[in-house]
KOLDO-723383 format. One record per residue (C-alpha): y, z, x; residue number from 1; residue in one letter. Coordinates in pm, whole numbers, plus 50000, padded with zeros to 5 digits. Example, Ala and Ser with C-alpha at 12.3 -4.5 7.8 and 13.67 -1.06 7.14 Angstrom:
// KOLDO-723383
<atom north="49550" up="50780" east="51230" i="1" aa="A"/>
<atom north="49894" up="50714" east="51367" i="2" aa="S"/>
END
This chain:
// KOLDO-723383
<atom north="50244" up="49783" east="48211" i="1" aa="M"/>
<atom north="50497" up="49501" east="48237" i="2" aa="E"/>
<atom north="50734" up="49518" east="48534" i="3" aa="I"/>
<atom north="51044" up="49604" east="48328" i="4" aa="E"/>
<atom north="50859" up="49883" east="48149" i="5" aa="G"/>
<atom north="50725" up="50013" east="48479" i="6" aa="Y"/>
<atom north="51073" up="50021" east="48632" i="7" aa="L"/>
<atom north="51207" up="50204" east="48325" i="8" aa="D"/>
<atom north="50930" up="50461" east="48369" i="9" aa="A"/>
<atom north="51001" up="50486" east="48742" i="10" aa="L"/>
<atom north="51371" up="50549" east="48671" i="11" aa="A"/>
<atom north="51299" up="50816" east="48410" i="12" aa="S"/>
<atom north="51300" up="51194" east="48454" i="13" aa="A"/>
<atom north="50919" up="51196" east="48448" i="14" aa="D"/>
<atom north="50777" up="51265" east="48796" i="15" aa="P"/>
<atom north="50519" up="50990" east="48750" i="16" aa="T"/>
<atom north="50526" up="50710" east="48839" i="17" aa="P"/>
<atom north="50687" up="50791" east="49171" i="18" aa="G"/>
<atom north="50710" up="50669" east="49527" i="19" aa="G"/>
<atom north="50337" up="50640" east="49585" i="20" aa="G"/>
<atom north="50289" up="50418" east="49285" i="21" aa="S"/>
<atom north="50596" up="50214" east="49377" i="22" aa="A"/>
<atom north="50449" up="50156" east="49724" i="23" aa="A"/>
<atom north="50145" up="49990" east="49570" i="24" aa="T"/>
<atom north="50372" up="49757" east="49374" i="25" aa="L"/>
<atom north="50554" up="49657" east="49693" i="26" aa="V"/>
<atom north="50218" up="49591" east="49858" i="27" aa="G"/>
<atom north="50115" up="49376" east="49564" i="28" aa="A"/>
<atom north="50432" up="49172" east="49612" i="29" aa="L"/>
<atom north="50333" up="49107" east="49974" i="30" aa="A"/>
<atom north="49992" up="48983" east="49862" i="31" aa="A"/>
<atom north="50143" up="48767" east="49588" i="32" aa="A"/>
<atom north="50378" up="48597" east="49833" i="33" aa="L"/>
<atom north="50087" up="48517" east="50064" i="34" aa="C"/>
<atom north="49902" up="48366" east="49769" i="35" aa="A"/>
<atom north="50204" up="48153" east="49683" i="36" aa="M"/>
<atom north="50241" up="48021" east="50038" i="37" aa="V"/>
<atom north="49869" up="47947" east="50056" i="38" aa="A"/>
<atom north="49858" up="47764" east="49725" i="39" aa="R"/>
<atom north="50158" up="47549" east="49805" i="40" aa="I"/>
<atom north="50002" up="47472" east="50141" i="41" aa="T"/>
<atom north="49692" up="47331" east="49969" i="42" aa="T"/>
<atom north="49914" up="47069" east="49803" i="43" aa="T"/>
<atom north="50060" up="46938" east="50129" i="44" aa="S"/>
<atom north="49885" up="46631" east="50272" i="45" aa="P"/>
<atom north="50042" up="46705" east="50610" i="46" aa="K"/>
<atom north="49861" up="47039" east="50618" i="47" aa="L"/>
<atom north="49521" up="46907" east="50511" i="48" aa="A"/>
<atom north="49345" up="47058" east="50818" i="49" aa="P"/>
<atom north="49424" up="47410" east="50689" i="50" aa="V"/>
<atom north="49359" up="47351" east="50318" i="51" aa="H"/>
<atom north="49025" up="47531" east="50328" i="52" aa="E"/>
<atom north="49171" up="47837" east="50498" i="53" aa="E"/>
<atom north="49471" up="47829" east="50264" i="54" aa="A"/>
<atom north="49240" up="47835" east="49962" i="55" aa="A"/>
<atom north="49052" up="48129" east="50110" i="56" aa="A"/>
<atom north="49377" up="48313" east="50174" i="57" aa="I"/>
<atom north="49490" up="48259" east="49815" i="58" aa="A"/>
<atom north="49164" up="48404" east="49686" i="59" aa="E"/>
<atom north="49179" up="48703" east="49921" i="60" aa="D"/>
<atom north="49545" up="48761" east="49832" i="61" aa="A"/>
<atom north="49465" up="48766" east="49461" i="62" aa="D"/>
<atom north="49194" up="49024" east="49526" i="63" aa="D"/>
<atom north="49427" up="49238" east="49739" i="64" aa="L"/>
<atom north="49699" up="49221" east="49474" i="65" aa="R"/>
<atom north="49448" up="49339" east="49214" i="66" aa="R"/>
<atom north="49340" up="49631" east="49434" i="67" aa="R"/>
<atom north="49701" up="49737" east="49488" i="68" aa="F"/>
<atom north="49771" up="49729" east="49115" i="69" aa="L"/>
<atom north="49455" up="49926" east="49036" i="70" aa="E"/>
<atom north="49553" up="50192" east="49289" i="71" aa="L"/>
<atom north="49896" up="50256" east="49136" i="72" aa="G"/>
<atom north="49769" up="50446" east="48828" i="73" aa="P"/>
<atom north="49526" up="50639" east="49051" i="74" aa="L"/>
<atom north="49820" up="50756" east="49262" i="75" aa="D"/>
<atom north="50001" up="50867" east="48950" i="76" aa="E"/>
<atom north="49692" up="51058" east="48832" i="77" aa="A"/>
<atom north="49651" up="51224" east="49171" i="78" aa="A"/>
<atom north="50008" up="51351" east="49169" i="79" aa="F"/>
<atom north="49976" up="51460" east="48807" i="80" aa="R"/>
<atom north="49674" up="51671" east="48913" i="81" aa="A"/>
<atom north="49897" up="51853" east="49163" i="82" aa="V"/>
<atom north="50153" up="51924" east="48892" i="83" aa="I"/>
<atom north="49882" up="52049" east="48657" i="84" aa="D"/>
<atom north="49740" up="52277" east="48926" i="85" aa="A"/>
<atom north="50083" up="52419" east="49001" i="86" aa="Q"/>
<atom north="50117" up="52508" east="48634" i="87" aa="A"/>
<atom north="49799" up="52716" east="48625" i="88" aa="L"/>
<atom north="49843" up="53089" east="48557" i="89" aa="P"/>
<atom north="49847" up="53331" east="48852" i="90" aa="R"/>
<atom north="49915" up="53667" east="48689" i="91" aa="A"/>
<atom north="49592" up="53820" east="48823" i="92" aa="T"/>
<atom north="49414" up="53794" east="49157" i="93" aa="D"/>
<atom north="49139" up="53592" east="48991" i="94" aa="G"/>
<atom north="49383" up="53348" east="48834" i="95" aa="E"/>
<atom north="49574" up="53315" east="49160" i="96" aa="A"/>
<atom north="49251" up="53236" east="49347" i="97" aa="A"/>
<atom north="49153" up="52968" east="49097" i="98" aa="V"/>
<atom north="49502" up="52822" east="49114" i="99" aa="R"/>
<atom north="49495" up="52809" east="49495" i="100" aa="R"/>
<atom north="49156" up="52637" east="49496" i="101" aa="E"/>
<atom north="49257" up="52382" east="49233" i="102" aa="Q"/>
<atom north="49589" up="52314" east="49402" i="103" aa="L"/>
<atom north="49431" up="52257" east="49742" i="104" aa="Q"/>
<atom north="49176" up="52021" east="49589" i="105" aa="H"/>
<atom north="49454" up="51831" east="49413" i="106" aa="A"/>
<atom north="49668" up="51811" east="49727" i="107" aa="L"/>
<atom north="49382" up="51661" east="49928" i="108" aa="V"/>
<atom north="49336" up="51401" east="49654" i="109" aa="G"/>
<atom north="49709" up="51336" east="49646" i="110" aa="A"/>
<atom north="49696" up="51259" east="50019" i="111" aa="A"/>
<atom north="49382" up="51046" east="49994" i="112" aa="E"/>
<atom north="49532" up="50803" east="49744" i="113" aa="T"/>
<atom north="49832" up="50698" east="49957" i="114" aa="P"/>
<atom north="49598" up="50689" east="50255" i="115" aa="L"/>
<atom north="49402" up="50424" east="50069" i="116" aa="E"/>
<atom north="49730" up="50249" east="49992" i="117" aa="A"/>
<atom north="49806" up="50247" east="50366" i="118" aa="A"/>
<atom north="49467" up="50085" east="50423" i="119" aa="R"/>
<atom north="49551" up="49816" east="50169" i="120" aa="L"/>
<atom north="49890" up="49768" east="50334" i="121" aa="A"/>
<atom north="49708" up="49712" east="50662" i="122" aa="T"/>
<atom north="49500" up="49450" east="50484" i="123" aa="D"/>
<atom north="49829" up="49298" east="50367" i="124" aa="A"/>
<atom north="49947" up="49277" east="50728" i="125" aa="F"/>
<atom north="49625" up="49100" east="50820" i="126" aa="A"/>
<atom north="49682" up="48861" east="50532" i="127" aa="L"/>
<atom north="50039" up="48784" east="50644" i="128" aa="T"/>
<atom north="49905" up="48705" east="50991" i="129" aa="S"/>
<atom north="49654" up="48458" east="50848" i="130" aa="R"/>
<atom north="49920" up="48309" east="50622" i="131" aa="T"/>
<atom north="50161" up="48262" east="50911" i="132" aa="A"/>
<atom north="49888" up="48074" east="51098" i="133" aa="E"/>
<atom north="49891" up="47809" east="50825" i="134" aa="L"/>
<atom north="50215" up="47698" east="50992" i="135" aa="H"/>
<atom north="50386" up="47591" east="50673" i="136" aa="N"/>
<atom north="50735" up="47575" east="50821" i="137" aa="A"/>
<atom north="50905" up="47535" east="50483" i="138" aa="N"/>
<atom north="50767" up="47869" east="50361" i="139" aa="L"/>
<atom north="50787" up="48080" east="50675" i="140" aa="M"/>
<atom north="51068" up="48288" east="50526" i="141" aa="S"/>
<atom north="50829" up="48387" east="50246" i="142" aa="D"/>
<atom north="50572" up="48496" east="50503" i="143" aa="V"/>
<atom north="50848" up="48696" east="50669" i="144" aa="D"/>
<atom north="50930" up="48864" east="50337" i="145" aa="C"/>
<atom north="50562" up="48940" east="50280" i="146" aa="A"/>
<atom north="50545" up="49102" east="50622" i="147" aa="M"/>
<atom north="50845" up="49324" east="50544" i="148" aa="H"/>
<atom north="50699" up="49420" east="50208" i="149" aa="F"/>
<atom north="50373" up="49514" east="50380" i="150" aa="A"/>
<atom north="50572" up="49732" east="50621" i="151" aa="R"/>
<atom north="50754" up="49902" east="50334" i="152" aa="A"/>
<atom north="50427" up="49964" east="50151" i="153" aa="A"/>
<atom north="50267" up="50108" east="50464" i="154" aa="F"/>
<atom north="50557" up="50333" east="50560" i="155" aa="D"/>
<atom north="50604" up="50465" east="50205" i="156" aa="A"/>
<atom north="50232" up="50535" east="50175" i="157" aa="S"/>
<atom north="50226" up="50711" east="50512" i="158" aa="A"/>
<atom north="50520" up="50927" east="50404" i="159" aa="A"/>
<atom north="50329" up="51033" east="50095" i="160" aa="N"/>
<atom north="50025" up="51124" east="50300" i="161" aa="V"/>
<atom north="50235" up="51334" east="50534" i="162" aa="E"/>
<atom north="50429" up="51519" east="50266" i="163" aa="V"/>
<atom north="50104" up="51651" east="50117" i="164" aa="N"/>
<atom north="49991" up="51765" east="50461" i="165" aa="H"/>
<atom north="50270" up="52022" east="50460" i="166" aa="R"/>
<atom north="50089" up="52212" east="50187" i="167" aa="F"/>
<atom north="49718" up="52154" east="50265" i="168" aa="I"/>
<atom north="49575" up="52464" east="50433" i="169" aa="T"/>
<atom north="49255" up="52307" east="50566" i="170" aa="D"/>
<atom north="49354" up="52201" east="50918" i="171" aa="A"/>
<atom north="49035" up="51997" east="50959" i="172" aa="G"/>
<atom north="49111" up="51784" east="50653" i="173" aa="T"/>
<atom north="49468" up="51727" east="50770" i="174" aa="V"/>
<atom north="49352" up="51628" east="51119" i="175" aa="A"/>
<atom north="49092" up="51387" east="50982" i="176" aa="Q"/>
<atom north="49340" up="51220" east="50750" i="177" aa="Q"/>
<atom north="49600" up="51196" east="51026" i="178" aa="R"/>
<atom north="49348" up="51031" east="51256" i="179" aa="D"/>
<atom north="49264" up="50774" east="50990" i="180" aa="R"/>
<atom north="49632" up="50708" east="50929" i="181" aa="L"/>
<atom north="49700" up="50665" east="51301" i="182" aa="A"/>
<atom north="49415" up="50416" east="51331" i="183" aa="T"/>
<atom north="49556" up="50218" east="51040" i="184" aa="L"/>
<atom north="49905" up="50230" east="51188" i="185" aa="A"/>
<atom north="49783" up="50079" east="51515" i="186" aa="R"/>
<atom north="49600" up="49799" east="51336" i="187" aa="A"/>
<atom north="49898" up="49733" east="51108" i="188" aa="A"/>
<atom north="50134" up="49710" east="51403" i="189" aa="R"/>
<atom north="49905" up="49463" east="51579" i="190" aa="E"/>
<atom north="49888" up="49233" east="51276" i="191" aa="F"/>
<atom north="50263" up="49269" east="51224" i="192" aa="E"/>
<atom north="50329" up="49167" east="51585" i="193" aa="T"/>
<atom north="50112" up="48857" east="51546" i="194" aa="R"/>
<atom north="50288" up="48757" east="51224" i="195" aa="T"/>
<atom north="50634" up="48815" east="51367" i="196" aa="A"/>
<atom north="50552" up="48603" east="51672" i="197" aa="A"/>
<atom north="50469" up="48303" east="51453" i="198" aa="V"/>
<atom north="50766" up="48356" east="51222" i="199" aa="V"/>
<atom north="51012" up="48388" east="51510" i="200" aa="V"/>
<atom north="50855" up="48092" east="51685" i="201" aa="G"/>
<atom north="50918" up="47877" east="51380" i="202" aa="R"/>
<atom north="51284" up="47980" east="51372" i="203" aa="R"/>
<atom north="51349" up="47887" east="51734" i="204" aa="S"/>
END
Protein backbone atom coordinates (compact mmCIF):
# COMPACT_ATOMS: atom_id res chain seq x y z
CA MET A 1 0.00 0.00 0.00
CA GLU A 2 1.28 3.47 -0.86
CA ILE A 3 1.96 5.76 2.09
CA GLU A 4 -0.99 8.09 1.42
CA GLY A 5 -3.37 5.15 1.13
CA TYR A 6 -1.96 3.63 4.30
CA LEU A 7 -2.45 6.88 6.23
CA ASP A 8 -6.02 7.14 4.93
CA ALA A 9 -6.64 3.61 6.20
CA LEU A 10 -4.98 4.42 9.52
CA ALA A 11 -7.22 7.48 9.94
CA SER A 12 -10.40 5.56 9.12
CA ALA A 13 -12.93 4.07 11.52
CA ASP A 14 -11.57 0.59 10.81
CA PRO A 15 -9.58 -0.75 13.79
CA THR A 16 -6.85 -2.02 11.46
CA PRO A 17 -4.32 -0.75 10.68
CA GLY A 18 -3.63 0.62 14.14
CA GLY A 19 -0.80 1.57 16.44
CA GLY A 20 1.13 -1.67 16.10
CA SER A 21 1.24 -1.42 12.34
CA ALA A 22 2.13 2.27 12.54
CA ALA A 23 5.05 1.41 14.81
CA THR A 24 6.53 -0.80 12.11
CA LEU A 25 6.30 2.08 9.64
CA VAL A 26 8.17 4.36 12.04
CA GLY A 27 10.83 1.68 12.44
CA ALA A 28 11.13 1.41 8.68
CA LEU A 29 11.73 5.17 8.53
CA ALA A 30 14.62 4.78 10.97
CA ALA A 31 16.16 2.10 8.78
CA ALA A 32 15.64 4.15 5.63
CA LEU A 33 17.41 7.16 7.14
CA CYS A 34 20.39 4.99 8.08
CA ALA A 35 20.52 3.71 4.51
CA MET A 36 20.48 7.27 3.19
CA VAL A 37 23.32 8.38 5.45
CA ALA A 38 25.35 5.31 4.54
CA ARG A 39 24.87 5.72 0.80
CA ILE A 40 25.79 9.39 0.83
CA THR A 41 28.84 8.50 2.90
CA THR A 42 30.05 6.13 0.17
CA THR A 43 30.21 9.10 -2.22
CA SER A 44 32.48 11.19 0.01
CA PRO A 45 36.20 10.94 -0.80
CA LYS A 46 36.99 12.31 2.66
CA LEU A 47 35.24 9.31 4.21
CA ALA A 48 36.87 6.67 2.02
CA PRO A 49 38.15 4.67 5.04
CA VAL A 50 34.53 3.88 6.03
CA HIS A 51 33.11 3.26 2.55
CA GLU A 52 33.09 -0.51 3.01
CA GLU A 53 31.25 -0.29 6.32
CA ALA A 54 28.87 2.31 4.89
CA ALA A 55 27.98 -0.04 2.03
CA ALA A 56 27.35 -2.84 4.51
CA ILE A 57 25.15 -0.57 6.62
CA ALA A 58 23.10 0.42 3.57
CA GLU A 59 22.51 -3.23 2.71
CA ASP A 60 21.58 -4.13 6.30
CA ALA A 61 19.30 -1.10 6.53
CA ASP A 62 17.45 -2.11 3.37
CA ASP A 63 16.92 -5.58 4.82
CA LEU A 64 15.69 -4.18 8.14
CA ARG A 65 13.31 -1.82 6.36
CA ARG A 66 11.90 -4.76 4.42
CA ARG A 67 11.40 -6.77 7.62
CA PHE A 68 9.58 -3.88 9.27
CA LEU A 69 7.27 -3.47 6.29
CA GLU A 70 6.54 -7.20 6.14
CA LEU A 71 5.65 -7.21 9.84
CA GLY A 72 3.04 -4.45 9.54
CA PRO A 73 0.38 -6.59 7.82
CA LEU A 74 1.11 -9.43 10.26
CA ASP A 75 0.36 -7.08 13.15
CA GLU A 76 -2.90 -6.10 11.52
CA ALA A 77 -3.82 -9.77 11.02
CA ALA A 78 -2.98 -10.58 14.64
CA PHE A 79 -5.24 -7.84 15.95
CA ARG A 80 -7.98 -8.83 13.51
CA ALA A 81 -7.82 -12.36 14.98
CA VAL A 82 -8.56 -10.90 18.42
CA ILE A 83 -11.57 -9.04 17.03
CA ASP A 84 -12.81 -12.18 15.30
CA ALA A 85 -12.44 -14.21 18.49
CA GLN A 86 -14.34 -11.61 20.49
CA ALA A 87 -17.20 -11.92 18.02
CA LEU A 88 -17.60 -15.67 18.51
CA PRO A 89 -20.90 -16.82 20.05
CA ARG A 90 -21.02 -17.56 23.78
CA ALA A 91 -24.67 -18.42 24.39
CA THR A 92 -23.84 -21.89 25.75
CA ASP A 93 -21.10 -23.17 28.03
CA GLY A 94 -19.53 -24.97 25.08
CA GLU A 95 -19.53 -21.87 22.91
CA ALA A 96 -18.14 -19.77 25.74
CA ALA A 97 -15.31 -22.26 26.28
CA VAL A 98 -14.39 -22.24 22.59
CA ARG A 99 -14.51 -18.46 22.56
CA ARG A 100 -12.23 -18.21 25.61
CA GLU A 101 -9.70 -20.59 24.08
CA GLN A 102 -9.69 -18.82 20.72
CA LEU A 103 -9.46 -15.41 22.33
CA GLN A 104 -6.53 -16.38 24.53
CA HIS A 105 -4.72 -17.85 21.54
CA ALA A 106 -5.34 -14.67 19.56
CA LEU A 107 -4.21 -12.42 22.42
CA VAL A 108 -0.91 -14.28 22.74
CA GLY A 109 -0.37 -13.83 19.00
CA ALA A 110 -1.33 -10.17 19.25
CA ALA A 111 1.41 -9.72 21.87
CA GLU A 112 3.99 -11.74 19.95
CA THR A 113 3.81 -9.56 16.85
CA PRO A 114 4.68 -6.25 18.56
CA LEU A 115 7.30 -8.14 20.55
CA GLU A 116 8.92 -8.98 17.23
CA ALA A 117 8.56 -5.33 16.24
CA ALA A 118 10.41 -4.38 19.43
CA ARG A 119 13.18 -6.77 18.42
CA LEU A 120 13.41 -5.09 15.03
CA ALA A 121 13.44 -1.69 16.73
CA THR A 122 16.38 -2.89 18.80
CA ASP A 123 18.08 -3.84 15.54
CA ALA A 124 17.31 -0.32 14.34
CA PHE A 125 19.07 1.10 17.40
CA ALA A 126 22.10 -1.06 16.63
CA LEU A 127 22.01 0.24 13.07
CA THR A 128 21.89 3.87 14.20
CA SER A 129 24.93 3.22 16.39
CA ARG A 130 26.87 1.83 13.43
CA THR A 131 25.70 4.70 11.24
CA ALA A 132 26.79 7.29 13.78
CA GLU A 133 30.24 5.70 13.81
CA LEU A 134 30.63 6.60 10.14
CA HIS A 135 31.20 10.13 11.49
CA ASN A 136 29.55 11.89 8.60
CA ALA A 137 29.21 15.24 10.35
CA ASN A 138 26.96 16.72 7.66
CA LEU A 139 24.32 14.02 8.22
CA MET A 140 24.47 13.57 11.98
CA SER A 141 21.06 15.19 12.38
CA ASP A 142 19.62 12.41 10.19
CA VAL A 143 21.23 9.81 12.43
CA ASP A 144 19.68 11.62 15.38
CA CYS A 145 16.26 11.46 13.71
CA ALA A 146 16.74 7.75 12.99
CA MET A 147 17.55 7.18 16.65
CA HIS A 148 14.36 8.97 17.75
CA PHE A 149 12.29 7.01 15.24
CA ALA A 150 13.78 3.78 16.59
CA ARG A 151 12.80 4.87 20.10
CA ALA A 152 9.25 5.65 18.99
CA ALA A 153 8.97 2.29 17.25
CA PHE A 154 10.28 0.46 20.31
CA ASP A 155 8.08 2.26 22.83
CA ALA A 156 4.93 1.90 20.72
CA SER A 157 5.63 -1.79 20.19
CA ALA A 158 6.26 -2.32 23.89
CA ALA A 159 2.97 -0.60 24.71
CA ASN A 160 1.14 -2.98 22.40
CA VAL A 161 2.76 -5.98 24.04
CA GLU A 162 1.77 -4.76 27.47
CA VAL A 163 -1.84 -3.92 26.62
CA ASN A 164 -2.44 -7.52 25.53
CA HIS A 165 -0.91 -8.78 28.77
CA ARG A 166 -3.85 -7.28 30.66
CA PHE A 167 -6.12 -9.89 29.12
CA ILE A 168 -3.88 -12.98 28.79
CA THR A 169 -4.68 -15.42 31.58
CA ASP A 170 -1.58 -17.61 31.26
CA ALA A 171 0.83 -16.03 33.75
CA GLY A 172 3.74 -18.09 32.41
CA THR A 173 3.30 -16.74 28.89
CA VAL A 174 3.05 -13.18 30.17
CA ALA A 175 6.19 -13.58 32.30
CA GLN A 176 8.15 -15.08 29.41
CA GLN A 177 7.15 -12.30 27.03
CA ARG A 178 7.93 -9.64 29.63
CA ASP A 179 11.38 -11.11 30.17
CA ARG A 180 12.08 -11.01 26.45
CA LEU A 181 10.85 -7.44 26.25
CA ALA A 182 13.01 -6.38 29.19
CA THR A 183 16.08 -7.95 27.58
CA LEU A 184 15.37 -6.07 24.36
CA ALA A 185 14.82 -2.83 26.28
CA ARG A 186 18.23 -3.10 27.92
CA ALA A 187 19.96 -3.75 24.60
CA ALA A 188 18.05 -0.94 22.91
CA ARG A 189 19.02 1.52 25.62
CA GLU A 190 22.68 0.55 25.32
CA PHE A 191 22.72 1.13 21.56
CA GLU A 192 20.77 4.36 22.00
CA THR A 193 23.31 5.63 24.52
CA ARG A 194 26.18 4.87 22.14
CA THR A 195 24.45 6.66 19.27
CA ALA A 196 23.55 9.68 21.37
CA ALA A 197 27.14 10.00 22.58
CA VAL A 198 28.42 10.31 19.01
CA VAL A 199 25.62 12.64 17.93
CA VAL A 200 26.09 14.95 20.90
CA GLY A 201 29.85 14.85 20.46
CA ARG A 202 29.47 16.08 16.90
CA ARG A 203 27.31 18.99 18.04
CA SER A 204 29.80 20.22 20.63
